[in-house]
N, C-alpha and C positions, 0 to 999 in steps of 0.2 A: 493571560495567555489564551489563545484560541484553541478550540478542540477540532481535531480532524479524524474522520473515519478512514480506515484503510480499505481499499478495494484491490482486487487482484485480477489479472488477466489469466484465465485458466487454460492450461495446456491440454486438459482433458476434453473440454467441449468448445474451446475458442471463444467463450463469452467472458464478460467482466462481471465479477460478483462482489457485492459488499461483504464485509466481515463485521464481526461484533467488536473489533479492536478500535478503540478511540484513544488518541494520544494528544497531549498538549504540546503546542509548538509556538514559538515567538514569531517565526518567519515563514509560516506556511503560505500557500497560494490563495488567491481570491476565488478561484474556481478549480475544478478537478484538474490535477496535473500529476504526471509521473514523479516519483521521488527523485529519480535521476535528473530529470529536466529541472525540477525545482532547486536542486542543490548542485547543478552543473558548476564545476570548478571550486566548490566549497566542500568543507568537511561535513559529514552527516552529524546531526546532533545525537546525543545519547539515546533519545527515545527511538530514533530510526535505527541506530546500530543494534539495539536490543530486540528489534522486531523478530518474531518467530516467522519463518518462511514456509511453514507446513500448514497447508489448507485443505479443506474438504470441498470438493465440487458438489454443489447442491443438485446439479443435473444428473450426474452419473453416480454419486455417492462414493467416488474414489478419492483417495488422498493424493495430494500432489505437492511438490516442493516448488516454490516460485522464488528463487534467489535473485532473479534479474530485477534490479531496481527500476528498470525502464517499464516493467510490467506490474509494478506496484504503484498504486495511486493514493494521493492525499485528497480528501474531499472535505471542504470546510463544513462545519455544522452550524 
């Protein structure tokens, strides 16, 4: 299985930030792609369903919730 880092689009500063979260997936994308786009019309795998959507913006230091799977990205490692 390939490993993918999670990145999120931050509503606090409008930038995309990497996280320390790495998940294994069989059917991840070849390049950075939103979770929603990658699984359009398919069921999310368990690793995606269990993702925590609570992140800290490194720019502002504020915590934010990003539950929109269009704003969460898979990045192959």
